[in-house]
Every structure is written in structure tokens, then in C-alpha cells.
A tleap script that builds the chain and sets N, CA, C and O, in Angstrom:
source leaprc.protein.ff14SB
mol = sequence {
  NMET LEU GLN LYS PHE ALA LYS ARG LEU GLN
  ARG HIE ALA ARG ILE ARG SER LYS ILE SER
  GLY THR ALA ALA ARG PRO ARG LEU ALA VAL
  TYR ARG SER ASN THR HIE ILE ARG VAL GLN
  LEU ILE ASP ASP VAL THR GLY LYS THR LEU
  ALA SER SER SER ASP LEU LYS MET LYS LYS
  ASP GLY THR LYS THR GLN MET ALA GLN LYS
  VAL GLY GLU ASP ILE ALA LYS LYS ILE GLN
  ASP LEU LYS ILE SER GLU ILE VAL PHE ASP
  ARG GLY GLY PHE LEU TYR HIE TRP ARG VAL
  LYS ALA LEU ALA GLU ALA VAL ARG SER ALA
  SER ILE LYS CPHE
}
set mol.1.N position { 117.394 109.173 125.577 }
set mol.1.CA position { 116.391 109.087 124.526 }
set mol.1.C position { 115.020 109.501 125.061 }
set mol.1.O position { 114.272 110.225 124.403 }
set mol.2.N position { 114.713 109.035 126.251 }
set mol.2.CA position { 113.418 109.360 126.840 }
set mol.2.C position { 113.308 110.851 127.136 }
set mol.2.O position { 112.239 111.443 126.986 }
set mol.3.N position { 114.413 111.452 127.556 }
set mol.3.CA position { 114.414 112.881 127.850 }
set mol.3.C position { 114.194 113.694 126.575 }
set mol.3.O position { 113.514 114.721 126.602 }
set mol.4.N position { 114.761 113.243 125.468 }
set mol.4.CA position { 114.583 113.929 124.189 }
set mol.4.C position { 113.112 113.878 123.753 }
set mol.4.O position { 112.577 114.864 123.247 }
set mol.5.N position { 112.472 112.736 123.951 }
set mol.5.CA position { 111.058 112.578 123.618 }
set mol.5.C position { 110.190 113.477 124.497 }
set mol.5.O position { 109.241 114.095 124.014 }
set mol.6.N position { 110.516 113.546 125.773 }
set mol.6.CA position { 109.748 114.383 126.702 }
set mol.6.C position { 109.877 115.855 126.331 }
set mol.6.O position { 108.903 116.601 126.429 }
set mol.7.N position { 111.051 116.281 125.909 }
set mol.7.CA position { 111.250 117.674 125.491 }
set mol.7.C position { 110.396 117.998 124.272 }
set mol.7.O position { 109.819 119.083 124.193 }
set mol.8.N position { 110.309 117.064 123.314 }
set mol.8.CA position { 109.483 117.281 122.125 }
set mol.8.C position { 108.018 117.385 122.512 }
set mol.8.O position { 107.290 118.222 121.978 }
set mol.9.N position { 107.582 116.541 123.435 }
set mol.9.CA position { 106.195 116.605 123.883 }
set mol.9.C position { 105.886 117.927 124.580 }
set mol.9.O position { 104.786 118.461 124.438 }
set mol.10.N position { 106.849 118.456 125.332 }
set mol.10.CA position { 106.663 119.763 125.965 }
set mol.10.C position { 106.515 120.853 124.905 }
set mol.10.O position { 105.634 121.707 125.001 }
set mol.11.N position { 107.385 120.815 123.895 }
set mol.11.CA position { 107.290 121.806 122.817 }
set mol.11.C position { 105.962 121.671 122.087 }
set mol.11.O position { 105.327 122.674 121.760 }
set mol.12.N position { 105.541 120.436 121.832 }
set mol.12.CA position { 104.288 120.188 121.128 }
set mol.12.C position { 103.095 120.738 121.929 }
set mol.12.O position { 102.209 121.376 121.362 }
set mol.13.N position { 103.077 120.494 123.223 }
set mol.13.CA position { 101.982 120.981 124.066 }
set mol.13.C position { 101.958 122.507 124.101 }
set mol.13.O position { 100.887 123.114 124.083 }
set mol.14.N position { 103.120 123.114 124.150 }
set mol.14.CA position { 103.196 124.582 124.163 }
set mol.14.C position { 102.667 125.167 122.855 }
set mol.14.O position { 101.954 126.171 122.862 }
set mol.15.N position { 103.015 124.541 121.744 }
set mol.15.CA position { 102.547 125.001 120.433 }
set mol.15.C position { 101.037 124.809 120.312 }
set mol.15.O position { 100.331 125.708 119.853 }
set mol.16.N position { 100.538 123.641 120.721 }
set mol.16.CA position { 99.117 123.336 120.567 }
set mol.16.C position { 98.230 124.196 121.450 }
set mol.16.O position { 97.051 124.383 121.148 }
set mol.17.N position { 98.787 124.728 122.548 }
set mol.17.CA position { 97.979 125.599 123.402 }
set mol.17.C position { 97.713 126.937 122.728 }
set mol.17.O position { 96.793 127.656 123.118 }
set mol.18.N position { 98.504 127.275 121.729 }
set mol.18.CA position { 98.384 128.578 121.076 }
set mol.18.C position { 97.718 128.529 119.712 }
set mol.18.O position { 97.193 129.544 119.253 }
set mol.19.N position { 97.725 127.366 119.044 }
set mol.19.CA position { 97.163 127.314 117.692 }
set mol.19.C position { 96.025 126.312 117.622 }
set mol.19.O position { 95.978 125.333 118.368 }
set mol.20.N position { 95.113 126.586 116.706 }
set mol.20.CA position { 93.981 125.702 116.472 }
set mol.20.C position { 93.498 125.915 115.046 }
set mol.20.O position { 93.577 127.026 114.521 }
set mol.21.N position { 93.006 124.872 114.427 }
set mol.21.CA position { 92.538 124.962 113.055 }
set mol.21.C position { 91.032 125.143 112.994 }
set mol.21.O position { 90.300 124.626 113.838 }
set mol.22.N position { 90.574 125.878 111.995 }
set mol.22.CA position { 89.147 126.061 111.761 }
set mol.22.C position { 88.822 125.558 110.358 }
set mol.22.O position { 89.711 125.099 109.640 }
set mol.23.N position { 87.564 125.644 109.970 }
set mol.23.CA position { 87.185 125.209 108.627 }
set mol.23.C position { 87.790 126.128 107.573 }
set mol.23.O position { 88.193 125.670 106.503 }
set mol.24.N position { 87.854 127.423 107.873 }
set mol.24.CA position { 88.424 128.379 106.922 }
set mol.24.C position { 89.946 128.317 106.895 }
set mol.24.O position { 90.564 128.536 105.853 }
set mol.25.N position { 90.547 128.020 108.044 }
set mol.25.CA position { 92.007 127.977 108.151 }
set mol.25.C position { 92.417 126.744 108.968 }
set mol.25.O position { 92.717 126.863 110.156 }
set mol.26.N position { 92.432 125.559 108.336 }
set mol.26.CA position { 92.732 124.328 109.066 }
set mol.26.C position { 94.208 124.223 109.454 }
set mol.26.O position { 95.064 124.944 108.943 }
set mol.27.N position { 94.468 123.304 110.370 }
set mol.27.CA position { 95.815 123.094 110.899 }
set mol.27.C position { 96.503 121.976 110.120 }
set mol.27.O position { 95.932 120.903 109.928 }
set mol.28.N position { 97.730 122.233 109.673 }
set mol.28.CA position { 98.534 121.220 108.992 }
set mol.28.C position { 99.491 120.629 110.024 }
set mol.28.O position { 100.494 121.253 110.369 }
set mol.29.N position { 99.183 119.429 110.517 }
set mol.29.CA position { 99.965 118.774 111.563 }
set mol.29.C position { 100.995 117.850 110.936 }
set mol.29.O position { 100.673 117.055 110.053 }
set mol.30.N position { 102.234 117.957 111.397 }
set mol.30.CA position { 103.345 117.170 110.869 }
set mol.30.C position { 103.804 116.177 111.922 }
set mol.30.O position { 103.953 116.533 113.091 }
set mol.31.N position { 104.029 114.928 111.515 }
set mol.31.CA position { 104.663 113.941 112.370 }
set mol.31.C position { 105.846 113.360 111.614 }
set mol.31.O position { 105.712 112.900 110.480 }
set mol.32.N position { 106.995 113.388 112.254 }
set mol.32.CA position { 108.222 112.902 111.639 }
set mol.32.C position { 108.801 111.799 112.506 }
set mol.32.O position { 109.104 112.017 113.679 }
set mol.33.N position { 108.955 110.609 111.926 }
set mol.33.CA position { 109.639 109.530 112.634 }
set mol.33.C position { 111.052 109.428 112.057 }
set mol.33.O position { 111.453 110.243 111.226 }
set mol.34.N position { 111.791 108.434 112.501 }
set mol.34.CA position { 113.153 108.272 111.979 }
set mol.34.C position { 113.160 107.918 110.498 }
set mol.34.O position { 114.102 108.261 109.783 }
set mol.35.N position { 112.120 107.236 110.031 }
set mol.35.CA position { 112.113 106.750 108.654 }
set mol.35.C position { 111.057 107.394 107.773 }
set mol.35.O position { 111.224 107.429 106.553 }
set mol.36.N position { 109.976 107.904 108.348 }
set mol.36.CA position { 108.862 108.409 107.549 }
set mol.36.C position { 108.416 109.791 108.010 }
set mol.36.O position { 108.817 110.281 109.066 }
set mol.37.N position { 107.575 110.399 107.184 }
set mol.37.CA position { 106.970 111.679 107.535 }
set mol.37.C position { 105.507 111.644 107.104 }
set mol.37.O position { 105.171 111.167 106.021 }
set mol.38.N position { 104.649 112.161 107.977 }
set mol.38.CA position { 103.206 112.162 107.727 }
set mol.38.C position { 102.655 113.551 108.004 }
set mol.38.O position { 103.147 114.250 108.890 }
set mol.39.N position { 101.636 113.956 107.251 }
set mol.39.CA position { 100.958 115.227 107.496 }
set mol.39.C position { 99.453 115.019 107.420 }
set mol.39.O position { 98.959 114.167 106.681 }
set mol.40.N position { 98.736 115.821 108.205 }
set mol.40.CA position { 97.283 115.800 108.183 }
set mol.40.C position { 96.775 117.231 108.191 }
set mol.40.O position { 97.342 118.094 108.861 }
set mol.41.N position { 95.719 117.478 107.453 }
set mol.41.CA position { 95.031 118.759 107.451 }
set mol.41.C position { 93.796 118.582 108.325 }
set mol.41.O position { 92.889 117.826 107.978 }
set mol.42.N position { 93.760 119.285 109.466 }
set mol.42.CA position { 92.752 119.025 110.486 }
set mol.42.C position { 91.909 120.264 110.763 }
set mol.42.O position { 92.431 121.370 110.901 }
set mol.43.N position { 90.600 120.060 110.843 }
set mol.43.CA position { 89.665 121.088 111.305 }
set mol.43.C position { 89.397 120.776 112.771 }
set mol.43.O position { 88.664 119.834 113.073 }
set mol.44.N position { 89.974 121.548 113.685 }
set mol.44.CA position { 89.858 121.265 115.119 }
set mol.44.C position { 88.477 121.567 115.674 }
set mol.44.O position { 88.110 121.026 116.717 }
set mol.45.N position { 87.710 122.404 115.019 }
set mol.45.CA position { 86.369 122.740 115.512 }
set mol.45.C position { 85.468 121.514 115.433 }
set mol.45.O position { 84.771 121.188 116.394 }
set mol.46.N position { 85.480 120.834 114.287 }
set mol.46.CA position { 84.651 119.636 114.117 }
set mol.46.C position { 85.408 118.360 114.469 }
set mol.46.O position { 84.797 117.304 114.633 }
set mol.47.N position { 86.728 118.446 114.586 }
set mol.47.CA position { 87.527 117.270 114.919 }
set mol.47.C position { 87.703 116.311 113.770 }
set mol.47.O position { 87.826 115.104 113.979 }
set mol.48.N position { 87.716 116.836 112.545 }
set mol.48.CA position { 87.821 115.976 111.369 }
set mol.48.C position { 89.120 116.229 110.616 }
set mol.48.O position { 89.633 117.348 110.578 }
set mol.49.N position { 89.634 115.167 110.022 }
set mol.49.CA position { 90.794 115.261 109.151 }
set mol.49.C position { 90.289 115.497 107.733 }
set mol.49.O position { 89.540 114.685 107.189 }
set mol.50.N position { 90.704 116.609 107.140 }
set mol.50.CA position { 90.240 116.964 105.800 }
set mol.50.C position { 91.064 116.283 104.714 }
set mol.50.O position { 90.526 115.880 103.683 }
set mol.51.N position { 92.363 116.154 104.944 }
set mol.51.CA position { 93.254 115.508 103.972 }
set mol.51.C position { 94.492 115.011 104.712 }
set mol.51.O position { 94.827 115.504 105.789 }
set mol.52.N position { 95.154 114.045 104.129 }
set mol.52.CA position { 96.391 113.545 104.721 }
set mol.52.C position { 97.312 113.044 103.625 }
set mol.52.O position { 96.884 112.741 102.511 }
set mol.53.N position { 98.581 112.968 103.971 }
set mol.53.CA position { 99.570 112.456 103.035 }
set mol.53.C position { 100.730 111.858 103.831 }
set mol.53.O position { 100.994 112.252 104.967 }
set mol.54.N position { 101.408 110.909 103.215 }
set mol.54.CA position { 102.513 110.233 103.869 }
set mol.54.C position { 103.453 109.674 102.817 }
set mol.54.O position { 103.068 109.478 101.664 }
set mol.55.N position { 104.678 109.423 103.220 }
set mol.55.CA position { 105.611 108.807 102.274 }
set mol.55.C position { 105.551 107.285 102.337 }
set mol.55.O position { 106.335 106.611 101.669 }
set mol.56.N position { 104.647 106.744 103.119 }
set mol.56.CA position { 104.532 105.285 103.237 }
set mol.56.C position { 104.108 104.639 101.925 }
set mol.56.O position { 104.597 103.564 101.578 }
set mol.57.N position { 103.196 105.288 101.187 }
set mol.57.CA position { 102.680 104.708 99.951 }
set mol.57.C position { 103.386 105.234 98.710 }
set mol.57.O position { 103.070 104.827 97.592 }
set mol.58.N position { 104.335 106.131 98.903 }
set mol.58.CA position { 105.077 106.677 97.758 }
set mol.58.C position { 106.274 105.792 97.450 }
set mol.58.O position { 106.793 105.083 98.312 }
set mol.59.N position { 106.688 105.857 96.211 }
set mol.59.CA position { 107.870 105.108 95.805 }
set mol.59.C position { 109.100 105.754 96.440 }
set mol.59.O position { 109.292 106.967 96.348 }
set mol.60.N position { 109.918 104.945 97.077 }
set mol.60.CA position { 111.099 105.453 97.766 }
set mol.60.C position { 112.204 105.733 96.752 }
set mol.60.O position { 112.864 104.815 96.265 }
set mol.61.N position { 112.393 106.996 96.447 }
set mol.61.CA position { 113.530 107.371 95.606 }
set mol.61.C position { 114.040 108.716 96.102 }
set mol.61.O position { 113.306 109.704 96.139 }
set mol.62.N position { 115.294 108.733 96.476 }
set mol.62.CA position { 115.898 109.951 97.003 }
set mol.62.C position { 116.064 109.869 98.515 }
set mol.62.O position { 115.783 108.850 99.146 }
set mol.63.N position { 116.527 110.967 99.061 }
set mol.63.CA position { 116.770 111.035 100.499 }
set mol.63.C position { 115.465 111.272 101.243 }
set mol.63.O position { 114.419 111.496 100.634 }
set mol.64.N position { 115.542 111.220 102.571 }
set mol.64.CA position { 114.359 111.463 103.385 }
set mol.64.C position { 113.880 112.902 103.232 }
set mol.64.O position { 112.679 113.164 103.304 }
set mol.65.N position { 114.801 113.832 103.022 }
set mol.65.CA position { 114.425 115.227 102.805 }
set mol.65.C position { 113.690 115.389 101.485 }
set mol.65.O position { 112.717 116.140 101.406 }
set mol.66.N position { 114.140 114.698 100.451 }
set mol.66.CA position { 113.449 114.748 99.163 }
set mol.66.C position { 112.073 114.102 99.250 }
set mol.66.O position { 111.132 114.560 98.601 }
set mol.67.N position { 111.947 113.050 100.039 }
set mol.67.CA position { 110.640 112.428 100.235 }
set mol.67.C position { 109.698 113.371 100.981 }
set mol.67.O position { 108.505 113.422 100.683 }
set mol.68.N position { 110.229 114.114 101.946 }
set mol.68.CA position { 109.411 115.091 102.667 }
set mol.68.C position { 108.922 116.180 101.718 }
set mol.68.O position { 107.796 116.661 101.841 }
set mol.69.N position { 109.769 116.564 100.780 }
set mol.69.CA position { 109.377 117.566 99.789 }
set mol.69.C position { 108.242 117.027 98.910 }
set mol.69.O position { 107.309 117.761 98.586 }
set mol.70.N position { 108.319 115.755 98.525 }
set mol.70.CA position { 107.254 115.149 97.715 }
set mol.70.C position { 105.943 115.065 98.497 }
set mol.70.O position { 104.867 115.272 97.935 }
set mol.71.N position { 106.033 114.762 99.783 }
set mol.71.CA position { 104.838 114.724 100.624 }
set mol.71.C position { 104.227 116.124 100.707 }
set mol.71.O position { 103.006 116.272 100.680 }
set mol.72.N position { 105.078 117.148 100.807 }
set mol.72.CA position { 104.597 118.531 100.827 }
set mol.72.C position { 103.891 118.913 99.541 }
set mol.72.O position { 102.866 119.593 99.571 }
set mol.73.N position { 104.429 118.482 98.422 }
set mol.73.CA position { 103.781 118.765 97.136 }
set mol.73.C position { 102.450 118.034 97.021 }
set mol.73.O position { 101.482 118.574 96.487 }
set mol.74.N position { 102.405 116.793 97.528 }
set mol.74.CA position { 101.167 116.005 97.466 }
set mol.74.C position { 100.075 116.631 98.330 }
set mol.74.O position { 98.933 116.751 97.886 }
set mol.75.N position { 100.407 117.030 99.551 }
set mol.75.CA position { 99.391 117.632 100.417 }
set mol.75.C position { 98.988 119.002 99.888 }
set mol.75.O position { 97.844 119.418 100.076 }
set mol.76.N position { 99.893 119.704 99.237 }
set mol.76.CA position { 99.553 121.012 98.657 }
set mol.76.C position { 98.495 120.850 97.563 }
set mol.76.O position { 97.578 121.665 97.465 }
set mol.77.N position { 98.618 119.801 96.740 }
set mol.77.CA position { 97.605 119.540 95.714 }
set mol.77.C position { 96.252 119.265 96.352 }
set mol.77.O position { 95.226 119.759 95.883 }
set mol.78.N position { 96.251 118.475 97.422 }
set mol.78.CA position { 95.003 118.150 98.101 }
set mol.78.C position { 94.381 119.391 98.748 }
set mol.78.O position { 93.159 119.541 98.758 }
set mol.79.N position { 95.215 120.271 99.281 }
set mol.79.CA position { 94.729 121.521 99.882 }
set mol.79.C position { 94.113 122.404 98.807 }
set mol.79.O position { 93.060 123.004 99.020 }
set mol.80.N position { 94.761 122.485 97.663 }
set mol.80.CA position { 94.228 123.293 96.566 }
set mol.80.C position { 92.917 122.710 96.040 }
set mol.80.O position { 92.023 123.464 95.659 }
set mol.81.N position { 92.786 121.387 96.013 }
set mol.81.CA position { 91.537 120.758 95.580 }
set mol.81.C position { 90.388 121.098 96.528 }
set mol.81.O position { 89.233 121.169 96.108 }
set mol.82.N position { 90.706 121.307 97.803 }
set mol.82.CA position { 89.698 121.706 98.786 }
set mol.82.C position { 89.414 123.207 98.751 }
set mol.82.O position { 88.573 123.710 99.496 }
set mol.83.N position { 90.128 123.911 97.875 }
set mol.83.CA position { 89.979 125.365 97.716 }
set mol.83.C position { 90.272 126.121 99.013 }
set mol.83.O position { 89.537 127.029 99.400 }
set mol.84.N position { 91.359 125.726 99.670 }
set mol.84.CA position { 91.827 126.389 100.886 }
set mol.84.C position { 93.109 127.131 100.538 }
set mol.84.O position { 94.015 126.559 99.932 }
set mol.85.N position { 93.186 128.403 100.919 }
set mol.85.CA position { 94.359 129.198 100.576 }
set mol.85.C position { 95.234 129.511 101.784 }
set mol.85.O position { 96.403 129.858 101.616 }
set mol.86.N position { 94.693 129.397 103.005 }
set mol.86.CA position { 95.468 129.681 104.213 }
set mol.86.C position { 95.343 128.526 105.193 }
set mol.86.O position { 94.266 127.955 105.369 }
set mol.87.N position { 96.472 128.187 105.837 }
set mol.87.CA position { 96.489 127.124 106.832 }
set mol.87.C position { 97.285 127.592 108.044 }
set mol.87.O position { 97.966 128.616 108.003 }
set mol.88.N position { 97.185 126.825 109.116 }
set mol.88.CA position { 98.009 127.020 110.308 }
set mol.88.C position { 98.994 125.864 110.323 }
set mol.88.O position { 98.584 124.706 110.232 }
set mol.89.N position { 100.280 126.151 110.437 }
set mol.89.CA position { 101.301 125.101 110.386 }
set mol.89.C position { 101.644 124.646 111.798 }
set mol.89.O position { 102.038 125.451 112.640 }
set mol.90.N position { 101.490 123.351 112.050 }
set mol.90.CA position { 101.803 122.751 113.346 }
set mol.90.C position { 102.958 121.784 113.136 }
set mol.90.O position { 102.775 120.700 112.583 }
set mol.91.N position { 104.143 122.177 113.575 }
set mol.91.CA position { 105.323 121.338 113.358 }
set mol.91.C position { 105.418 120.207 114.361 }
set mol.91.O position { 106.351 119.406 114.296 }
set mol.92.N position { 104.481 120.122 115.284 }
set mol.92.CA position { 104.396 118.987 116.195 }
set mol.92.C position { 105.518 118.898 117.203 }
set mol.92.O position { 105.807 117.811 117.702 }
set mol.93.N position { 106.160 120.012 117.518 }
set mol.93.CA position { 107.250 120.000 118.474 }
set mol.93.C position { 108.594 119.667 117.854 }
set mol.93.O position { 109.618 119.703 118.537 }
set mol.94.N position { 108.604 119.344 116.568 }
set mol.94.CA position { 109.861 119.051 115.893 }
set mol.94.C position { 110.532 120.362 115.505 }
set mol.94.O position { 109.861 121.350 115.209 }
set mol.95.N position { 111.846 120.362 115.510 }
set mol.95.CA position { 112.576 121.567 115.140 }
set mol.95.C position { 112.356 121.879 113.669 }
set mol.95.O position { 112.236 120.976 112.841 }
set mol.96.N position { 112.304 123.172 113.352 }
set mol.96.CA position { 112.019 123.605 111.983 }
set mol.96.C position { 113.318 123.613 111.175 }
set mol.96.O position { 113.905 124.670 110.947 }
set mol.97.N position { 113.752 122.458 110.753 }
set mol.97.CA position { 114.883 122.340 109.840 }
set mol.97.C position { 114.826 120.987 109.168 }
set mol.97.O position { 114.023 120.138 109.554 }
set mol.98.N position { 115.658 120.773 108.176 }
set mol.98.CA position { 115.743 119.577 107.361 }
set mol.98.C position { 114.397 119.158 106.801 }
set mol.98.O position { 113.852 119.849 105.940 }
set mol.99.N position { 113.845 118.041 107.266 }
set mol.99.CA position { 112.644 117.488 106.634 }
set mol.99.C position { 111.399 118.332 106.866 }
set mol.99.O position { 110.587 118.498 105.956 }
set mol.100.N position { 111.241 118.863 108.063 }
set mol.100.CA position { 110.068 119.690 108.357 }
set mol.100.C position { 110.107 120.960 107.516 }
set mol.100.O position { 109.080 121.394 106.994 }
set mol.101.N position { 111.276 121.549 107.387 }
set mol.101.CA position { 111.437 122.762 106.583 }
set mol.101.C position { 111.201 122.469 105.099 }
set mol.101.O position { 110.561 123.266 104.412 }
set mol.102.N position { 111.706 121.343 104.597 }
set mol.102.CA position { 111.514 120.979 103.188 }
set mol.102.C position { 110.035 120.779 102.886 }
set mol.102.O position { 109.556 121.185 101.827 }
set mol.103.N position { 109.313 120.159 103.806 }
set mol.103.CA position { 107.882 119.952 103.623 }
set mol.103.C position { 107.149 121.291 103.607 }
set mol.103.O position { 106.302 121.524 102.745 }
set mol.104.N position { 107.466 122.165 104.548 }
set mol.104.CA position { 106.796 123.464 104.636 }
set mol.104.C position { 107.061 124.316 103.401 }
set mol.104.O position { 106.148 124.972 102.899 }
set mol.105.N position { 108.283 124.317 102.909 }
set mol.105.CA position { 108.613 125.106 101.734 }
set mol.105.C position { 107.921 124.560 100.481 }
set mol.105.O position { 107.562 125.328 99.588 }
set mol.106.N position { 107.733 123.240 100.412 }
set mol.106.CA position { 107.016 122.667 99.267 }
set mol.106.C position { 105.547 123.086 99.295 }
set mol.106.O position { 104.952 123.333 98.246 }
set mol.107.N position { 104.965 123.167 100.484 }
set mol.107.CA position { 103.567 123.616 100.592 }
set mol.107.C position { 103.476 125.106 100.242 }
set mol.107.O position { 102.549 125.528 99.549 }
set mol.108.N position { 104.431 125.891 100.717 }
set mol.108.CA position { 104.425 127.331 100.427 }
set mol.108.C position { 104.616 127.616 98.942 }
set mol.108.O position { 104.074 128.590 98.420 }
set mol.109.N position { 105.384 126.770 98.261 }
set mol.109.CA position { 105.631 127.000 96.833 }
set mol.109.C position { 104.361 126.833 96.002 }
set mol.109.O position { 104.302 127.285 94.858 }
set mol.110.N position { 103.351 126.190 96.570 }
set mol.110.CA position { 102.063 126.046 95.884 }
set mol.110.C position { 101.133 127.207 96.211 }
set mol.110.O position { 99.918 127.098 96.048 }
set mol.111.N position { 101.697 128.311 96.670 }
set mol.111.CA position { 100.995 129.575 97.028 }
set mol.111.C position { 99.929 129.370 98.084 }
set mol.111.O position { 98.825 129.905 97.982 }
set mol.112.N position { 100.268 128.591 99.099 }
set mol.112.CA position { 99.412 128.427 100.270 }
set mol.112.C position { 100.062 129.192 101.405 }
set mol.112.O position { 101.237 128.980 101.705 }
set mol.113.N position { 99.311 130.079 102.037 }
set mol.113.CA position { 99.863 130.943 103.069 }
set mol.113.C position { 99.763 130.283 104.442 }
set mol.113.O position { 98.793 129.593 104.753 }
set mol.114.N position { 100.788 130.515 105.247 }
set mol.114.CA position { 100.805 130.003 106.630 }
set mol.114.C position { 100.419 131.124 107.547 }
set mol.114.O position { 100.362 130.936 108.762 }
savepdb mol mol.pdb
quit
């Protein structure tokens, strides 16, 4: 278990060394635990979180993948309210499938470019 966590941290560090968010194109950071999923829209230049969303406060109905899709739709609305059309996607070292992919596709369906 510890080795799996260390591998994710290595992937996360490798990804973060290459990407960074700005005010014009902020970074959408994803964190996925065994039970929940959280996202934050971050401006790395100023170090501020512009928007965030999580399934913690949402009504639990459906699978974890469906909840990730709802979180993606919620953060997409918040991104559109901020009048941002392009973001940088940071999957946080997690593999791009199942919940992370469902969240990303829900954000893309709101015509936000990665």
C-alpha cells in the first residue's frame, strides 16, 4: 500500500514540474480518495483557489463515477461564472480512467478547453 502511494506521489511531482496555472489559464487540481472526489481551480501565480467543488456536500445518489460526473458539472458552472474558457488539468498523479475521466469529460462537455 505504501509503495502504491509513493508511486502516485512520484507521478504527481513529475506532472507538477511541467504544469502551472495562471490567472488566464488556472489549474484544475483533482484529488480522489477511496470514497470522495474533490477539485480546486487554482491560480499558481498568486497562490489562490478561485473555485472548488466536492461530493462531500452533495446528496449521495448513484455510483462514485456518477458522483464524480456531478462534481465535474458543478465545477464547470463555477468556471463559467468566472468567465474562464481554458484551464490546465492536473490529475494529481491519479490514472486517467474511471472517476478522473468522468470528471474531466463533464468539464469538457461545458465547452471548457484543456
